[in-house]
C-alpha positions as CSV (number, residue, x, y, z in Angstrom):
1,M,3.2,2.4,25.4
2,A,-0.1,2.7,27.3
3,G,-2.5,1.7,24.3
4,S,-0.3,0.2,22.6
5,K,-1.4,-2.7,20.2
6,R,0.8,-5.8,18.8
7,L,-0.2,-6.0,14.7
8,D,-2.4,-9.3,14.8
9,Q,-4.6,-6.9,17.4
10,M,-5.2,-4.4,14.8
11,D,-8.9,-4.1,14.6
12,D,-9.4,-0.6,13.7
13,L,-8.4,1.3,10.1
14,R,-7.1,4.2,12.8
15,D,-4.2,1.8,13.9
16,M,-2.4,2.4,10.6
17,G,-2.4,6.1,11.3
18,R,0.3,4.7,14.2
19,F,2.9,2.7,11.9
20,P,6.2,4.2,12.1
21,L,7.0,7.3,9.3
22,P,9.7,4.5,7.1
23,V,6.7,2.3,7.2
24,Y,5.0,4.9,5.3
25,A,7.8,6.1,3.0
26,G,7.8,1.8,2.0
27,A,3.8,1.4,1.4
28,T,4.3,5.2,-0.3
29,G,6.7,4.0,-2.5
30,N,5.3,0.8,-3.3
31,V,2.3,2.5,-4.9
32,L,3.6,5.8,-7.0
33,A,6.6,2.1,-8.4
34,T,3.1,0.7,-9.2
35,I,1.6,3.6,-11.1
36,A,4.6,4.0,-13.1
37,L,4.6,0.7,-14.0
38,T,1.0,1.0,-14.7
39,F,1.8,3.8,-16.8
40,L,4.2,1.5,-19.3
41,V,1.7,-1.9,-19.0
42,Q,-0.9,0.9,-20.2
43,G,0.8,1.7,-22.8
44,R,1.5,-1.5,-24.1
45,Y,-2.3,-3.0,-23.7
46,P,-4.5,0.2,-23.2
47,R,-7.9,-1.5,-24.0
48,M,-9.8,-1.4,-20.1
49,G,-10.1,-5.0,-20.2
50,A,-6.5,-5.4,-19.9
51,L,-6.8,-3.6,-16.4
52,P,-8.9,-6.6,-14.4
53,A,-5.7,-8.7,-15.2
54,W,-3.5,-6.1,-14.4
55,V,-4.6,-5.5,-10.7
56,A,-5.3,-9.3,-10.6
57,L,-1.1,-9.8,-11.1
58,V,-0.4,-6.3,-9.2
59,L,-2.6,-7.8,-6.6
60,G,-0.8,-11.7,-6.7
61,L,3.0,-9.7,-6.2
62,N,1.7,-7.6,-3.5
63,L,0.4,-10.4,-1.6
64,S,2.5,-13.1,-2.3
65,P,5.3,-12.7,-0.4
66,V,3.2,-12.6,2.8
67,F,1.5,-16.3,1.6
68,V,5.0,-17.5,2.0
69,L,6.8,-15.1,5.2
70,R,3.6,-16.8,6.7
71,R,4.3,-19.9,5.7
72,G,7.0,-20.4,7.6
73,M,5.4,-18.3,10.4
74,D,5.6,-19.8,14.2
75,A,2.3,-19.4,15.2
76,G,2.6,-18.3,18.5
77,E,5.3,-16.0,17.3
78,T,4.9,-12.3,19.0
79,R,4.5,-9.7,16.9
80,S,5.6,-6.0,17.1
81,I,4.2,-3.5,18.8
82,V,2.2,-0.9,15.8
83,E,4.5,2.1,16.4
84,E,7.8,-0.1,16.8
85,M,7.1,-2.3,13.4
86,D,9.8,-2.9,10.4
87,F,8.3,-2.5,6.8
88,F,10.4,-5.9,5.6
89,D,10.5,-7.6,9.1
90,D,6.5,-7.0,9.9
91,Q,4.8,-7.2,6.7
92,H,3.6,-10.8,6.9
93,K,2.5,-10.4,10.5
94,F,-0.9,-7.9,10.2
95,A,-4.6,-8.6,10.8
96,P,-5.7,-10.7,7.8
97,W,-8.6,-7.4,7.6
98,V,-5.6,-5.0,6.6
99,Y,-4.1,-7.0,3.9
100,A,-7.5,-6.4,2.3
101,V,-7.8,-2.7,2.9
102,A,-4.2,-2.4,1.6
103,S,-5.0,-4.6,-1.6
104,A,-8.2,-2.0,-2.2
105,N,-6.2,1.1,-2.0
106,M,-3.5,-0.6,-4.3
107,G,-6.1,-1.2,-6.3
108,F,-8.2,2.2,-6.5
109,W,-4.4,3.8,-7.2
110,V,-4.1,1.6,-10.3
111,S,-7.7,1.7,-11.4
112,L,-7.5,5.2,-11.3
113,S,-4.4,5.8,-12.7
114,W,-5.6,3.4,-15.5
115,L,-8.3,5.4,-16.4
116,A,-6.2,8.8,-16.5
117,F,-3.6,7.3,-18.7
118,S,-6.4,6.5,-20.5
119,L,-8.3,9.9,-21.1
120,R,-4.7,11.0,-21.9
121,R,-1.7,9.0,-21.7
122,S,1.5,12.0,-21.5
123,K,4.5,12.7,-18.8
124,K,2.3,15.4,-16.9
125,T,-0.8,12.7,-16.4
126,L,2.1,10.5,-14.9
127,L,3.6,13.6,-12.8
128,A,-0.2,14.6,-11.8
129,M,-0.7,11.2,-10.7
130,L,2.4,11.0,-8.6
131,L,1.8,13.6,-6.9
132,L,-1.6,12.7,-6.0
133,A,-1.0,9.7,-5.3
134,L,2.3,10.5,-2.5
135,L,0.8,13.2,-1.1
136,C,-2.4,10.8,-0.2
137,T,-0.4,8.2,0.9
138,S,1.6,10.0,3.1
139,F,-0.6,12.0,4.3
140,P,-1.3,9.8,7.8
141,A,2.7,10.8,7.7
142,W,2.9,14.5,7.5
143,I,-0.4,15.2,9.1
144,R,1.7,14.4,12.6
145,W,3.3,17.3,11.8
146,F,0.1,19.3,12.6
147,K,-1.3,17.5,15.4
148,K,-1.1,18.4,18.6
149,P,0.9,16.9,21.0
């Protein structure tokens, strides 16, 4: 594919718009599951002071497979082309800045959810957060339907 980049060559946020649809599904599922867990954790530890620890734990859990898998990676290993990547096999092969962006995104959703649940803790609030996150995090996937070929 002309103009294709490998995962470690990503140098622009727009490169993330080229992921295969299963990658968006996996990332969206991860955000939705984390919001649901945030609802449970926030109910048990409702103080805002618990939020930084929860964000740190979530980010640590999300990044730990990357650290483990990168340790076993061959320095000369060929990376997949962005459009052909696999959600599980290639999650540790991105350029480093991609993890910072993904972590900031997850931190945003955890913090926004925590705030929403602090203001009104209800199943309706949880459903609203899940719907908002579903629409926003899957945006790059569903917007493809509206783009001209």
